[in-house]
C-alpha positions as CSV (number, residue, x, y, z in Angstrom):
1,M,36.6,61.8,-33.5
2,R,34.2,63.2,-36.1
3,V,30.6,62.1,-35.9
4,A,29.4,61.6,-39.5
5,F,25.7,61.3,-39.4
6,F,24.7,64.0,-41.9
7,P,25.6,62.0,-45.0
8,D,23.5,59.1,-43.7
9,A,20.5,61.4,-43.1
10,R,20.8,63.0,-46.6
11,S,21.0,59.5,-48.0
12,L,17.9,58.4,-46.0
13,L,15.9,61.5,-47.3
14,L,17.0,61.0,-50.9
15,A,15.9,57.3,-50.7
16,F,12.6,58.1,-49.5
17,C,12.0,60.8,-52.1
18,L,13.0,58.4,-54.8
19,M,10.6,55.8,-53.3
20,I,7.7,58.2,-53.2
21,Y,8.2,59.7,-56.7
22,A,8.9,56.3,-58.4
23,I,5.2,55.5,-57.6
24,P,3.1,56.3,-60.8
25,A,0.6,59.2,-60.2
26,A,-2.2,57.0,-61.5
27,A,-1.5,54.4,-58.9
28,I,-1.6,57.0,-56.3
29,D,-4.9,58.5,-57.5
30,S,-6.3,55.0,-57.8
31,A,-5.4,54.0,-54.2
32,V,-7.0,57.3,-52.9
33,A,-10.2,56.9,-54.9
34,Q,-10.7,53.3,-53.8
35,R,-10.4,54.1,-50.1
36,T,-13.4,53.7,-48.0
37,P,-14.2,56.9,-46.2
38,D,-15.2,56.9,-42.5
39,P,-17.8,59.6,-42.1
40,L,-17.6,59.5,-38.2
41,F,-13.9,60.3,-38.1
42,D,-13.9,62.6,-41.0
43,E,-16.6,64.7,-39.4
44,E,-14.8,64.8,-36.1
45,F,-11.6,65.7,-38.0
46,D,-13.3,68.6,-39.8
47,A,-14.7,70.0,-36.5
48,L,-11.3,70.3,-34.9
49,G,-9.0,73.3,-34.9
50,G,-10.7,75.6,-32.4
51,G,-11.8,78.3,-34.7
52,G,-10.9,77.2,-38.2
53,L,-11.6,74.2,-40.4
54,V,-8.6,71.7,-40.3
55,T,-8.0,70.5,-43.7
56,D,-5.7,67.8,-45.2
57,P,-4.6,69.3,-48.6
58,L,-1.8,66.9,-48.7
59,E,-4.0,63.8,-48.3
60,T,-2.6,62.1,-51.5
61,I,0.9,62.2,-50.5
62,N,0.0,61.6,-46.9
63,R,-1.7,58.5,-47.6
64,V,1.3,57.2,-49.6
65,T,3.6,58.0,-46.8
66,F,1.1,56.4,-44.4
67,F,0.9,53.3,-46.6
68,L,4.8,53.0,-46.7
69,N,5.0,53.4,-43.0
70,E,2.4,50.7,-42.6
71,G,4.5,48.5,-44.8
72,V,7.6,49.1,-42.7
73,D,5.4,48.3,-39.6
74,L,4.2,45.1,-41.2
75,L,7.6,43.9,-42.4
76,L,9.8,45.2,-39.7
77,W,8.2,46.5,-36.6
78,N,5.5,44.0,-36.0
79,P,7.8,40.9,-36.3
80,L,10.6,42.5,-34.2
81,S,8.2,43.6,-31.5
82,R,6.7,40.1,-31.2
83,V,10.3,38.6,-30.9
84,Y,11.3,41.3,-28.4
85,R,8.2,40.8,-26.3
86,F,8.7,37.0,-26.3
87,A,12.4,37.2,-25.5
88,V,12.4,40.0,-23.0
89,P,10.4,40.0,-19.7
90,R,8.0,42.8,-19.1
91,P,10.0,44.4,-16.2
92,A,13.1,44.4,-18.5
93,R,11.1,46.1,-21.3
94,S,9.8,48.7,-18.9
95,G,13.3,49.5,-17.8
96,I,14.6,49.8,-21.4
97,R,11.7,52.1,-22.2
98,R,12.6,54.2,-19.1
99,V,16.2,54.5,-20.3
100,F,15.1,56.0,-23.7
101,L,12.6,58.2,-21.9
102,N,15.3,59.5,-19.7
103,L,17.5,60.2,-22.8
104,T,14.8,62.5,-24.2
105,S,15.3,64.8,-21.1
106,P,17.9,67.1,-22.8
107,S,15.4,67.9,-25.6
108,I,12.6,68.5,-23.0
109,L,15.0,70.7,-21.0
110,I,16.0,72.9,-24.0
111,N,12.3,73.4,-25.0
112,K,11.4,74.3,-21.4
113,I,14.2,77.0,-21.3
114,L,13.0,78.2,-24.7
115,Q,9.5,78.4,-23.4
116,L,10.9,80.4,-20.3
117,R,9.5,77.8,-18.1
118,F,12.4,77.8,-15.8
119,R,10.8,76.1,-12.9
120,G,9.9,73.1,-15.1
121,A,13.3,73.1,-16.6
122,A,14.9,72.9,-13.1
123,Q,12.6,69.8,-12.4
124,V,13.5,68.1,-15.7
125,F,17.1,68.7,-15.0
126,G,16.8,67.3,-11.5
127,R,15.0,64.2,-12.9
128,F,17.7,63.6,-15.4
129,V,20.5,63.8,-13.0
130,L,18.8,61.7,-10.3
131,N,17.5,59.0,-12.7
132,S,20.9,58.9,-14.6
133,T,22.8,58.3,-11.4
134,A,20.7,56.6,-8.7
135,G,18.4,55.1,-11.4
136,W,21.2,53.5,-13.2
137,G,20.9,55.4,-16.4
138,G,17.1,55.6,-16.1
139,I,16.4,51.9,-15.7
140,F,14.7,52.9,-12.5
141,D,12.8,56.1,-11.7
142,P,13.7,57.3,-8.3
143,A,12.8,60.9,-9.2
144,R,9.2,59.9,-9.2
145,T,9.5,58.7,-5.5
146,V,10.5,62.3,-4.6
147,G,7.6,63.8,-6.4
148,W,9.3,64.9,-9.8
149,E,6.9,63.6,-12.3
150,R,8.0,63.2,-15.9
151,Q,7.2,66.3,-18.0
152,S,7.2,66.7,-21.7
153,A,7.9,69.6,-24.1
154,D,8.8,69.6,-27.8
155,F,9.8,72.2,-30.3
156,G,6.4,72.1,-32.1
157,E,4.9,73.1,-28.8
158,T,7.5,75.8,-28.4
159,L,6.7,77.1,-31.9
160,A,2.9,77.0,-31.1
161,M,3.7,79.2,-27.9
162,A,5.6,81.6,-30.2
163,G,2.4,82.0,-32.2
164,I,3.3,79.9,-35.2
165,P,0.2,78.3,-36.7
166,T,-0.3,74.5,-37.0
167,G,-0.5,74.2,-40.8
168,P,-1.9,71.2,-42.8
169,Y,-1.8,67.8,-41.5
170,L,1.3,65.9,-42.5
171,V,2.5,62.2,-42.3
172,L,6.3,62.0,-41.8
173,P,8.2,58.9,-42.9
174,F,9.0,56.7,-39.9
175,F,7.8,59.4,-37.5
176,G,4.1,59.1,-38.4
177,P,1.2,61.7,-37.9
178,S,2.2,65.4,-37.6
179,S,1.6,68.8,-39.1
180,I,3.7,71.3,-40.9
181,R,4.7,73.1,-37.7
182,D,5.2,70.0,-35.7
183,G,7.0,68.2,-38.5
184,V,9.6,71.1,-38.3
185,G,9.6,70.7,-34.5
186,T,10.2,66.9,-34.8
187,I,13.2,67.4,-37.1
188,V,14.6,70.1,-34.8
189,D,14.1,67.9,-31.6
190,Q,16.1,65.1,-33.1
191,F,19.3,67.3,-32.9
192,F,18.5,67.8,-29.1
193,Q,18.7,63.9,-28.6
194,P,22.0,62.4,-27.5
195,T,21.2,59.2,-29.1
196,L,21.4,60.8,-32.5
197,Y,25.1,61.6,-32.0
198,F,26.0,58.4,-30.2
199,L,24.1,55.9,-32.5
200,G,23.5,57.7,-35.8
201,P,20.2,58.6,-37.5
202,M,18.9,55.0,-38.3
203,P,19.5,53.4,-34.9
204,H,18.3,56.5,-33.3
205,I,15.0,56.2,-35.1
206,F,14.9,52.5,-34.7
207,L,15.4,52.3,-31.0
208,G,13.3,55.1,-29.7
209,T,11.9,58.0,-31.8
210,G,8.4,58.5,-33.2
211,F,7.2,54.9,-34.0
212,G,10.6,53.6,-33.1
213,F,11.0,50.1,-31.7
214,T,10.5,50.5,-28.0
215,L,7.4,52.8,-28.6
216,R,6.0,50.5,-31.2
217,E,6.2,47.5,-28.9
218,E,4.6,49.4,-26.1
219,H,1.4,50.2,-28.1
220,A,1.3,47.1,-30.4
221,D,-1.9,45.7,-28.9
222,K,-3.7,49.0,-28.9
223,L,-2.7,49.8,-32.5
224,R,-3.7,46.3,-33.8
225,L,-7.2,46.5,-32.1
226,L,-7.6,50.1,-33.5
227,K,-6.7,49.0,-37.0
228,E,-9.0,46.0,-36.9
229,S,-12.0,48.1,-35.8
230,S,-11.4,50.9,-38.3
231,I,-13.2,51.4,-41.6
232,D,-10.6,54.0,-42.7
233,Y,-7.4,53.5,-40.5
234,Y,-5.8,56.6,-42.0
235,S,-8.8,58.9,-41.0
236,V,-8.9,57.3,-37.5
237,I,-5.1,58.0,-36.9
238,R,-5.4,61.5,-38.4
239,S,-8.4,62.3,-36.0
240,A,-6.9,60.8,-32.9
241,Y,-3.6,62.5,-33.5
242,W,-5.1,65.9,-34.0
243,Q,-7.3,65.8,-31.1
244,D,-4.5,64.6,-28.8
245,R,-2.1,67.3,-30.2
246,E,-4.7,70.1,-29.8
247,A,-5.2,69.2,-26.3
248,V,-1.5,69.3,-25.6
249,I,-1.2,72.7,-27.1
250,R,-4.1,74.1,-25.2
251,Q,-2.7,72.6,-21.9
252,S,0.7,74.3,-22.7
253,L,-0.9,77.6,-23.4
254,A,-2.9,77.3,-20.1
255,G,0.3,76.6,-18.3
256,E,1.9,79.6,-19.8
257,A,-1.1,81.8,-18.7
258,D,-0.8,80.4,-15.2
259,G,2.9,81.1,-15.0
260,D,3.9,77.4,-15.0
């Protein structure tokens, strides 16, 4: 049976581009000009990068994409997460989230192999097999009881370890904060995910990827509080993402030096 997800993906990309470029340039410039800067987070953001000034040359288009993502969040994710939280008990939500985390194992495994971290790859494989069988598809996490903690790895991290620079900050539609390098990594990682082939691109994004439904529900309260306390929510998210991502990359490189 032929899995036809590529036409859907092209249609989704085309629709997004049309939506972006249908917005008058004057409206974009006006929205950016009227924003309230947040000196604290802008200063923290500019200080990041570990040896170079981190800039946001794509800020205009990034803010438009961020605004559209916020619209999707307001109209779709937020109402659905409230219904989901009301209808599904916390233990069941945790089990569902673990299932989707378990399904990311093939992507993590491939990246561990590409990074030549074979010991980590063996543990990821063992976790996946054990949780997929004894854990009923990942609903439970028996691998943790035997000392196999969940690991992470992505293609952006793999590119970083290969010496590819981060590039400018970038906000991706649906997926949220990223960079040029990690944006490429995010796209590549989707092709390592089994749910893309079983469900198609839109259900795949909706159920568990990036700011997908299960992840959005898990962090709903934290995001709401962060937004309410922020002068410039875009700058806050940008700074928080970059600091976290830089820490992940430094940890990965340290692991490589230690032989992982």
